ZAVEXVO-998241 format. One record per residue (C-alpha): y, z, x; residue in one letter. Coordinates in pm, whole numbers, plus 50000, padded with zeros to 5 digits. Example, Ala and Ser with C-alpha at 12.3 -4.5 7.8 and 13.67 -1.06 7.14 Angstrom:
REM ZAVEXVO-998241
495505078051230A;498945071451367S;
***
This chain:
REM ZAVEXVO-998241
347075279138736X;348095273039097X;345815248839267X;345015238339625X;342925208439711X;339285215839792X;339815207040157X;342815210840391X;343935176440503X;346495179740785X;347445143240785X;348615146040421X;350645177640485X;352365174640815X;354735145040764X;355815159840432X;356975192540579X;358585175940885X;360775156440641X;361495187540434X;362635207940732X;364835179540853X;366365172340515X;367345209040464X;368595211940825X;366635244140869X;366615242741251X;370425237841272X;372355265641435X;375805276341315X;378425285841572X;380665298241293X;378185323741166X;378465360141258X;375545380241368X;373105382541657X;372145349441830X;369035335841995X;369285305042221X;366875285442428X;367415252342615X;364375229542632X;363185220142982X;364325183642940X;361375159342948X;361815126243121X;362885097842902X;359935078243049X;357465105142952X;354765107842687X;353525140742539X;350815154942761X;348905188142718X;351405206342944X;354355195642727X;352335205542414X;351655239642559X;355175247042681X;356915235542372X;354445252842138X;355325285742300X;359045278242274X;358735268841913X;356905301041839X;359895320341982X;362455298941789X;360665302041459X;359995339341495X;363715347041588X;364925324041309X;362735342541054X;364075375741187X;367475364241073X;368915355541422X;371415326541446X;368905304641642X;369675274741859X;366845256842035X;368735230542227X;367075197042273X;367595169642530X;366065146042781X;366425138843148X;367415104743286X;364565106943540X;366295085743806X;363445072344019X;360895071043737X;363205051943500X;364395027943774X;360775020443856X;360025011443496X;362904987043469X;362154972843818X;358624965043705X;360004946143409X;362324926243635X;359364919043871X;357374904843569X;360354881343507X;360324870543873X;363604888043974X;364824920844128X;367694945044084X;369304931344389X;369234896244243X;371074907443929X;373374933144086X;374064969844018X;376234965443704X;373704942643528X;370824964843634X;372434996343489X;373114977843165X;369514968343159X;368315003943199X;370625015542920X;369184988242702X;365615000242782X;366635035942712X;367925025642365X;364715006742280X;361995026442443X;363325057442616X;362815091342457X;359645084842267X;358635119842369X;361185134542127X;359335118241830X;356115133041965X;357725167741992X;358895164841631X;355225156741536X;354075187641729X;356285207341487X;359005216541739X;361945230641544X;364685220141780X;368185215041654X;367845177241678X;371415171341564X;372535184641900X;370265161842113X;371665157342467X;370965134042756X;371645141343119X;373795109543144X;375685111742818X;379415113242835X;379765150442808X;377145159043069X;378475132243305X;381835149643284X;380225183643364X;378335168343663X;381545153643809X;383445186643752X;380775206743937X;380515181944220X;384185180844288X;384735218144258X;381915225744495X;383335199844735X;386825214844717X;385295249144774X;383675236245095X;380125238544950X;379315201344951X;379275180045260X;377725148345402X;375675149645716X;372455141945904X;369455159845781X;365655156445750X;364615146445395X;361565133045223X;361895095745236X;359895070245028X;359745036445218X;358745018844898X;361415033144666X;363795036544966X;365285069044850X;365245105744940X;362885127044730X;362985163544633X;360065185444750X;358885185744391X;358665147444392X;356225147844681X;352555151044589X;350215163644864X;346725150444904X;344025161245146X;343225131245367X;340725125645648X;342765116145954X;342745121846323X;344275145546579X;345285126046889X;345555146147212X;348115128447444X;348925135347807X;352625138147887X;352945134648267X;355545155548469X;358495135348608X;357525144348965X;353925133248919X;350785153348950X;350045174448656X;350595167648282X;350905186447952X;348655177347665X;350105177447309X;348315170446983X;349695149746689X;348525133146373X;351255107146384X;351305092146734X;353865064946631X;356575091946597X;356165101946959X;358485072847033X;361255095346894X;360395126347096X;363215143447284X;361415174247414X;358185193447439X;358255229547331X;356125259247453X;356045296047354X;357665317847623X;354815342647576X;352065316647641X;350625324047983X;348955288847997X;352465274348037X;354055301248252X;356755287548476X;356995253148303X;360095261248098X;363015237648200X;360755212748373X;360925175648289X;358135154248142X;358035116448088X;357485102447739X;354425079847757X;354985042847720X;358775045047706X;359135068948006X;362055087547847X;362795121248022X;361755151147806X;362735186447889X;360235214347829X;361955239747604X;360855275247519X;360825287047151X;358895315046990X;358375291846689X;355505274146876X;352075285146755X;349955295447053X;346795293546846X;347255256746769X;345925230347007X;347135234147363X;350155254447270X;352535226247361X;354445209347073X;356045175247083X;359525176846933X;360605148046718X;363865160046547X;364355128146339X;360865128246183X;359765164046129X;361675192345943X;360585219846171X;361305198046482X;364775191446335X;365475228746327X;364145232246685X;366335203546789X;369465220246632X;368745252746807X;368315235747151X;371005208047111X;368465180147132X;369135143747055X;367645129946735X;366155095546764X;365165077246448X;362375051446516X;361955038146159X;363815013845934X;364205025945578X;361275002145474X;358875020245705X;358874994845986X;359695004046348X;363284998746463X;364694990146809X;364215025946931X;360435020046914X;360624996247210X;357754971147219X;356634981646875X;359824970946698X;359224953546371X;355744966046324X;354714985446011X;354375023046090X;350605022646046X;350174991446241X;352345007446515X;350075037446509X;347075017346607X;348974998446874X;350455031147019X;346965045847050X;345725014147225X;348665014847468X;347925051247547X;344225043147612X;345305015147846X;347435039248045X;344695066648049X;347105089747860X;344895095247554X;342695125947626X;340645125547307X;340685119046934X;339365144146687X;338575140846316X;341215160746128X;341645168245754X;345285174345669X;347685173745373X;349675141345342X;352735137945118X;352935108844874X;355735096844649X;354995110044301X;355905076844141X;354635048644363X;352075068844563X;353455056644900X;353035080045200X;356285098245240X;358095100845570X;360075130645698X;363265111045784X;366665117645940X;369475101645751X;373025108545623X;372835126345294X;375035146845071X;374175184545074X;375095216244884X;375455247245100X;373155270344908X;373285302945088X;376625314444933X;375215304444588X;371865321444644X;373105355944721X;374415364144367X;371395346244218X;369105369644413X;370985399744298X;370905389043934X;367155389843936X;366825420644164X;369145440443932X;367175428143626X;370125411243468X;367535383043459X;363975393643393X;361175371343511X;357925373843315X;355325379643450X;357065401243698X;354955391443999X;356765357044002X;359835375344129X;358205377144475X;357965339644488X;361565336444370X;362895360144636X;360765343944913X;362335310044834X;365865322244778X;365995344145085X;364845315845306X;366855288945134X;367895256745304X;370835234245212X;370035212244913X;369895174544962X;371475160844643X;371835123944717X;369385096444620X;369435059944735X;368865044644392X;371095029744124X;370175048043805X;371875081843790X;375255098943839X;376975078644105X;378545102644348X;382275106444284X;383285099444643X;385265069844774X;385155058845137X;388415045845283X;388215012845466X;391245021245671X;390545057245797X;386885060745719X;387345093545540X;386025102545190X;388195110344888X;386255131344629X;387925131544284X;387265137843914X;388825104043828X;388725071844020X;391475075044288X;394205048744337X;394565056644708X;392925075744997X;393905112645002X;393905112445384X;395935081145477X;397055066145145X;395005034645207X;393975013544910X;390634999945047X;388405024344860X;384685019444802X;382655043344593X;379625059644748X;376515039244636X;374215069044631X;373515088144305X;372905124744257X;369435140244249X;368445145343878X;367975182743951X;371715184544010X;372535175243647X;369675195843505X;370925225843708X;373885226843464X;371735223743154X;372245258142992X;375975253442969X;376565215042995X;374485210042683X;376675235242495X;379845215242567X;381115227942910X;383545220643082X;385195221342733X;385365256342597X;383555247842273X;382695272241999X;379045264942061X;379465275142428X;381255307342335X;378635316242072X;375375307342250X;376005312342625X;374305329642798X;371125317942644X;368315341542572X;365035328642707X;363915300742932X;360265290542907X;358875269243182X;356105264243439X;356005281543781X;356195248043965X;359885244543893X;360885280943939X;362825271444254X;363705235044191X;365225241443843X;365295278043737X;366815290944061X;369455263544058X;370405270043696X;370945306743789X;373135297244094X;375135272443889X;375555294943590X;376825324143795X;379145300743988X;380725281943694X;380305305143401X;380495338343588X;377505349243396X;373735345643392X;372395315043218X;369485333743046X;368245369143007X;364505361543039X;362475335743231X;358975333243092X;356675316143339X;353465302743185X;350205292743352X;348705257743392X;346135241843161X;342935230743328X;339675216543194X;336675237643082X;335415240843436X;338895251643577X;339655217643729X;343095203343724X;343305175843454X;343745140643581X;343225105443447X;341155097943763X;338715125443681X;338655115543319X;339025151343205X;342445147943032X;342855162442687X;345455141142501X;347355162942253X;348275132742039X;344545125741993X;343745161841932X;346445163141656X;344955132741488X;341445146641511X;341865183441432X;345375187241295X;348485199941471X;348055236741372X;344575238341528X;345895224841856X;348915248741855X;346795279241773X;344295270242051X;347095267542308X;348615300742190X;345355320042183X;344655311842544X;348145317642674X;347325349642873X;350025357743125X;349345347343479X;345995330743404X;345295293843410X;344005282043076X;340505266243071X;340675242842768X;337815224742604X;337925202742297X;335425224142113X;337925252742133X;340345232341919X;337505224141670X;336875261741646X;340435269341539X;340315240441286X;337645262441125X;340265290041115X;342545266940919X;339755260240673X;338995297540644X;342575304740557X;342765275040317X;339615286240129X;340775322840113X;344085310039962X;342255288939708X;340285320239599X;343535339739562X;345135312439355X;342015309239132X;342485345739046X;346155344938948X;346065326638617X;347195357938423X;349425371938695X;353175372438609X;354525390838911X;355795378939253X;354675382839612X;356805414939645X;354705446139664X;355055463239334X;354595500939278X;351135508739147X;349465542239138X;346005528139088X;345455511539421X;341865511339533X;340605523639871X;340345487139974X;343955480539865X;345265509640066X;343125500440364X;344275463240372X;347945473440344X;347605498040631X;345785472040845X;348445445740759X;351175469340870X;349435476841198X;348855439941262X;352535433841186X;353465460041449X;351015445541699X;352275409541653X;355915417341687X;355385438741992X;353235411342159X;355895384942092X;358625407242227X;356575410042551X;355755372942559X;352035380842515X;351465351042291X;347715352442311X;347725388542196X;349845379541899X;347615350541803X;344405370241840X;345805399341638X;346655376041346X;343285358341378X;341295390341371X;343235404241071X;342985372640861X;339455362740939X;337675396140973X;339715420240764X;341305400040493X;338885371840435X;335575387340531X;336155422740396X;339075426440160X;338505396239943X;334795405539910X;335635442439839X;338165431639573X;336045409039364X;334675435939126X;338275446539035X;339375410739002X;336495405138762X;337785432638547X;341035435438342X;344065456138292X;345985476338558X;343195474638815X;343045437338815X;346905434338820X;347215458639108X;344625440039319X;346165406839239X;349515419739361X;348135434639679X;346055403839754X;349075381439704X;351405403139908X;349065404840201X;348475367440187X;352155359040185X;352835384640464X;350035369540663X;351355334840617X;354745345640751X;353145363441047X;351225331741132X;353885306641061X;355495304541405X;352065294641549X;350795273841259X;353825260341077X;352255232740861X;349375249740678X;351445281540621X;354265260640466X;351865241540240X;350285273540105X;353585293640090X;355205266939878X;352655272539600X;353115310139590X;355085326739305X;358125333339517X;361615319839579X;363135301939887X;363465267740034X;360905272740310X;358745298440484X;360595287240791X;363635308040691X;361765335340504X;362125370240646X;359545377540915X;357455408540836X;358585440541005X;356655472941016X;356775495640710X;355585530940797X;355045539340430X;352085515740423X;350205533540707X;347195551540559X;344895566340825X;342715583640571X;342005550740390X;341245532940717X;338775560540824X;337125562540483X;336665524840436X;335335521740789X;332405545140691X;331725523740382X;331845490840589X;329585505940854X;326985513740582X;327255478140438X;327015462940786X;323895483140877X;322135473440554X;322985437440617X;321665439740974X;318385453540847X;318145425440597X;318565399840877X;316235418141118X;313485420040850X;313995384040751X;314585393240385X;315965367640145X;319865371540123X;319535376439752X;316785403539781X;317965435639626X;317235466339842X;316795503039788X;318765524240023X;318335562140112X;321225579240289X;320955613240448X;324325630140477X;325315660540681X;328465672240511X;329955671840162X;332995650240240X;330795621440368X;328575625040074X;331515624539827X;333095594740007X;329995573539975X;329315584239620X;332915575139518X;332675540539682X;329015532439612X;330235502839409X;331365484739728X;328045492339892X;325965480339596X;327935447939556X;328305437639930X;325005449840055X;322965438739755X;321715473939683X;319795480339364X;319375517939403X;320995542639639X;319615577639692X;322065600739858X;321965637039977X;321445661540268X;317645665740208X;316575629240218X;313375623440418X;312585590540591X;310075570840386X;306855562640583X;307395525040584X;311135520940633X;313735504140853X;316345528740969X;319855530841125X;321845559741252X;325605561641189X;328135588541276X;327295616741036X;324735596340846X;321085583840864X;320255553340659X;316705541540550X;315565510240371X;312005514540231X;309915483540310X;306895489440091X;306565461439842X;309095439640018X;306735422140263X;303175416640372X;303155437540691X;300195420340846X;301465385540792X;304945394740908X;303455411241226X;301615379241302X;304715358141246X;306925379741471X;304295381041749X;303925342941739X;307695338341760X;307935363542046X;305255344142244X;307185311542200X;310445328142312X;308725343642610X;307335309242714X;310735292842680X;312395320642884X;309935317843164X;310575280243179X;314385284843186X;314305312343444X;312055291343674X;314435261543627X;317545281943695X;316045297544014X;315085263144158X;317635254344427X;316905217344390X;317975218744024X;320985242144067X;322325221744366X;322035187744193X;322545194143819X;326035190143666X;327815223843599X;327855218043225X;324045213643222X;323495246143414X;325945264943184X;324115251642881X;320765264043015X;322185297843098X;323705301142752X;320335292242597X;318585318942808X;321075344542688X;320515334742326X;316765337142362X;317135371342525X;319175384542230X;316795370441977X;313815385842170X;315475420342161X;316035417241778X;312445406941708X;311045434941924X;312965460141715X;311695443041404X;308065444341534X;308425480741628X;309575488841270X;306565470041122X;304085488341357X;305555521841263X;305385512740895X;301645504940919X;300545532841150X;
***
């Protein structure tokens, strides 16, 4: 006899099947195989990273797609890889050096890079092991790294080609600058925090004396770099001032008043100080009006010589001193409290400065146009569709992309500066001489490329490009990209631009954008708040399948996920329900000699035909949901079928036939086994471990459920008549059970049931299936017919086409029961009055934690439901004794 342990133990199962899948190379794609392909590239996690709940969510969804398509017979490649994470990794190793009392500058660039590679080999990429534990069926034999030899070759090829095409240049531009890390940052690497600061109103006097113009700023130290004051030509307050000259306070530099419609007339005085070197919008204003750009900061955040008397001071120290100097000159009109958003470096949390410096840029407008058209023409479909608007807004207002970073860890820019003529030579291989003058004094650019530059090539560089590999030919373009909305522009858009430019084809057909995971109250998870759910802890505590199913069941499109630990515990119960149902099936197979294939039987019961029809509809629903990336609908359809229909109904309905012998028992064994195996296959992409453990014990052939054929709809199994008929039977059973509960009868108490019918078909249906009703509703006698009268003392229920009565005489002491119910109703009423008063008290509602209020509200709802049921029960007793 096939046996399962009494209890499902995830820890004893998961490692076993991870080894099994790896040993049999079940996730390995084959570029030599014919047939339809399915390909995804993983959003490469940082090598410094550890699995957090966002990773777990994103990669669970990807794994569902990969396992589903693999089971459908597609040649499936889920491409793994990690990102070198330039700034983050450099910071890790710099901290190690600091602990040893040294710095990267002390040991030099070459030794530092060697040190980073050593760290990468020893500690980097732990997240891959964690993804394996999550059950992610990536093709680990193809693991790539954004700085491995092949990808480095691809990066250099793209850089040089874009440079030769005139799309890469070096020039002055405003970038995000971290004074601590001393490097440019992408917009995504800047984290904004609401800070309480001040708005300083400063008087700028006219050159010829007399009047002044007041401007407002949150960063008074940057005024030392002002080169103009701007007004809106439509602003009547400043009529006639355009072209006049002001004096910069403290430094007395002449500042022209320029007119530009960009200036917001609703903000402050309508006059805007223009600091082209320290504000991105001012930089654009400066370019439009040919203004000088004056940088007043050193790279470390101290003031330079352009800051006059404040040279050498830290920027925040200079802010205080500038304010004092303005007060001394009676040029500070007022200071207001002001809350504003301040950018911080995502790694070291230093306040970021908008900073003018020489950087390498990609001209993005020529690349953006075909990328916009690819989405507009639906060559690439973004799901949910509303994210297209965000994509178009970014792409149609795109600015040149700053791709250089002032750090050492990364792809060093393949450009060499000539010491003789000062020009750059950009080349695929290290040049022997300057292309401009032939000089030999060449020094390679010290900057490295932004990590987003290498990851923009990910869909084709990981497949072997620039070599024309068989893998590239077979699997590019890829099929689906699954990612978060926060990198739709920084990564997704750039992959589209690069794929179209260098492969002349889209990089993927679908972009699925998932929501964010928040805590149970809808708050963003953070270590500071203490509301983080650690997926590694959850896997230890509840099992990996329970975590995966929870994430999938809540993955509604476009909605942030409110996740609480008790949800995961709830889906662990689902694992246990499936396990116990499977144990029951196995305990009833000792004389069964067939397989899991559905065998032809003419003696299928109504329950057999019903469950096969419901299975088929569930199969249709799940496949359709996965095709549409409605992961939650797929999960909930499987859950509803397995828990409610297979476990709670079919198994119970089948027990009488299983207790028999002969063809009836064999038929039910076969149907029960077929439905279980089909359900396991439907569920496998979401819950791979428990489904593999059970499937391996079934009487079937195959190395793994992971490569078994995924169920597809079979119209021959649809049976609307069986579904309608059994629904009537189940309704009768449910109503009798409800009466049993309402009347507080013992679960084992046998009941007499009278059913009044109104047509012959219903009567015949119930008569033919009275065995189900007797067994599952614990009915000792059932009286059926069109002329049934309601007994004097009876509980009743009305169904479509039926009236149902349960005689109460002899089953209870009506007087005692009446007293008991009235006593319980009084207690409930008292508790409800207390809770209502408590919840209507502003002092309580304003001060109590949200979870306490929610708990009280839930308790009030529960009491209200119980009250309603007891009132029905009391009414029945009163009617029975009147």
